C-alpha positions as CSV (number, residue, x, y, z in Angstrom):
1,M,-62.1,4.4,-64.4
2,P,-62.0,2.3,-61.3
3,I,-59.3,0.0,-59.9
4,V,-59.0,-2.7,-62.6
5,T,-58.1,-6.3,-62.9
6,S,-55.1,-7.4,-65.0
7,S,-57.3,-8.3,-67.9
8,E,-58.8,-4.8,-67.9
9,L,-55.5,-3.0,-68.4
10,P,-54.9,-1.6,-71.9
11,A,-53.2,-4.4,-73.9
12,N,-50.3,-2.2,-75.0
13,G,-48.3,0.7,-73.7
14,A,-46.0,1.6,-70.9
15,L,-47.1,1.1,-67.3
16,L,-45.9,3.0,-64.2
17,G,-45.1,1.0,-61.2
18,I,-45.5,2.5,-57.7
19,D,-44.2,1.3,-54.3
20,P,-46.1,3.6,-51.9
21,G,-44.0,3.7,-48.7
22,T,-44.9,5.7,-45.7
23,K,-41.9,8.1,-46.2
24,T,-41.1,7.7,-49.9
25,I,-42.8,6.6,-53.1
26,G,-40.7,4.4,-55.4
27,L,-41.4,4.7,-59.1
28,A,-40.6,2.4,-62.0
29,V,-41.7,2.3,-65.7
30,S,-42.0,-0.4,-68.3
31,D,-41.1,-0.1,-71.9
32,S,-44.1,0.1,-74.3
33,R,-43.8,-3.6,-75.2
34,R,-43.9,-4.4,-71.4
35,S,-40.8,-6.5,-71.4
36,I,-38.8,-4.9,-68.6
37,A,-39.3,-2.6,-65.7
38,T,-36.8,0.1,-65.0
39,G,-36.5,2.2,-61.9
40,I,-37.1,5.9,-62.3
41,T,-36.9,7.8,-59.0
42,T,-38.0,8.0,-55.4
43,I,-40.3,10.8,-54.3
44,N,-40.1,12.0,-50.7
45,R,-43.7,12.0,-49.4
46,S,-45.2,15.4,-48.6
47,K,-48.7,16.6,-49.3
48,F,-50.8,14.3,-51.5
49,A,-51.4,16.9,-54.2
50,K,-47.6,17.4,-54.6
51,D,-47.0,13.7,-54.6
52,A,-49.7,13.1,-57.1
53,A,-48.4,15.9,-59.4
54,G,-45.0,14.2,-59.4
55,I,-46.5,10.9,-60.2
56,F,-48.7,12.2,-63.0
57,D,-45.8,14.2,-64.5
58,L,-43.8,11.0,-64.8
59,Y,-46.8,9.2,-66.1
60,D,-47.3,11.7,-68.9
61,V,-43.7,12.1,-69.8
62,R,-43.3,8.3,-70.1
63,D,-46.5,8.0,-72.1
64,C,-48.0,5.5,-69.7
65,V,-51.4,3.9,-70.1
66,G,-51.9,2.6,-66.6
67,I,-50.5,2.2,-63.1
68,V,-49.4,-0.9,-61.2
69,L,-49.7,0.0,-57.5
70,G,-48.1,-2.2,-54.9
71,L,-50.6,-3.5,-52.3
72,P,-49.0,-4.7,-49.0
73,I,-51.0,-7.7,-48.2
74,Q,-50.2,-9.5,-45.0
75,M,-48.5,-12.9,-45.1
76,D,-51.8,-14.6,-44.1
77,G,-53.6,-13.0,-47.1
78,R,-55.5,-10.4,-45.1
79,E,-55.4,-6.7,-45.7
80,G,-54.2,-4.6,-42.8
81,S,-54.0,-0.9,-42.2
82,R,-51.2,-0.4,-44.7
83,A,-53.2,-2.0,-47.5
84,Q,-56.2,0.2,-46.6
85,S,-53.9,3.2,-46.8
86,V,-52.8,2.1,-50.3
87,R,-56.4,1.6,-51.4
88,A,-57.2,5.1,-50.2
89,F,-54.1,6.4,-52.1
90,A,-55.4,4.7,-55.3
91,R,-58.9,6.3,-54.8
92,N,-57.3,9.7,-54.3
93,L,-55.3,9.3,-57.5
94,L,-58.5,8.3,-59.3
95,S,-60.2,11.4,-58.0
96,L,-57.7,13.4,-59.9
97,R,-57.3,11.4,-63.1
98,D,-59.4,8.7,-64.8
99,I,-56.7,6.1,-65.5
100,P,-56.5,2.4,-64.9
101,I,-54.9,1.3,-61.7
102,L,-54.0,-2.3,-61.0
103,L,-53.4,-3.2,-57.3
104,W,-50.6,-5.8,-57.2
105,D,-49.7,-8.0,-54.3
106,E,-46.3,-6.7,-53.1
107,R,-45.7,-9.2,-50.3
108,L,-42.0,-9.5,-49.6
109,S,-40.9,-7.1,-52.4
110,S,-38.9,-4.8,-50.1
111,S,-37.3,-7.7,-48.3
112,A,-36.4,-9.5,-51.5
113,V,-34.8,-6.3,-52.9
114,E,-33.0,-5.7,-49.7
115,R,-31.7,-9.2,-49.6
116,T,-30.4,-8.8,-53.2
117,L,-28.7,-5.6,-52.3
118,I,-27.0,-7.1,-49.3
119,E,-25.8,-10.1,-51.3
120,A,-24.4,-7.6,-53.8
121,G,-22.5,-5.9,-51.0
122,T,-24.4,-2.6,-51.1
123,R,-23.8,-0.4,-48.0
124,R,-26.7,0.2,-45.7
125,N,-26.9,4.0,-46.4
126,K,-27.0,3.3,-50.2
127,R,-29.6,0.6,-49.7
128,K,-31.9,3.1,-48.0
129,T,-31.7,5.5,-50.9
130,V,-32.6,2.9,-53.6
131,I,-34.8,0.3,-51.9
132,D,-38.2,1.9,-52.7
133,K,-37.3,2.5,-56.4
134,L,-36.1,-1.1,-56.7
135,A,-39.2,-2.4,-54.9
136,A,-41.3,-0.5,-57.5
137,V,-39.2,-2.3,-60.2
138,Y,-39.8,-5.7,-58.5
139,I,-43.6,-5.0,-58.2
140,L,-43.9,-3.8,-61.8
141,Q,-41.7,-6.7,-63.2
142,G,-43.9,-9.2,-61.4
143,A,-47.0,-7.7,-63.0
144,L,-45.4,-7.6,-66.4
145,D,-44.3,-11.3,-66.2
146,F,-47.9,-12.2,-65.1
147,L,-49.5,-10.2,-67.9
148,R,-47.1,-11.7,-70.5
149,S,-47.9,-15.3,-69.4
150,N,-51.7,-14.7,-69.1
151,R,-52.4,-12.8,-72.4
152,P,-53.1,-14.6,-75.7
């Protein structure tokens, strides 16, 4: 299955949200009714095969039917080297498993999450440990809200 549009995702079932950072991968999951995204964990990046195995383990355990992968588009709407890297990450995942992957514009997700954590008084060292997981929640929740408002 190729990279899909929002209308091509299965209509029901849990989705796995991924914020693919350069050092860590934040993961979140939705409930099966796709009401709310919840942070699961952060994977420290290593070799792709190990990272993918961790992602697919969570995908299977949570009975997911698709992935929402954060795509870091630049503020002017262009795709830079980070977006190309995420597209390659998606293609590599697809080479291992035939699952629907939706690329979701994640502009400002990390900065929005960090701002929220700062406003909540979260210490800098704690912010670093949760920001990617919460960015995955932010990305996935944005996709869930869009899907809910655009499906009959």
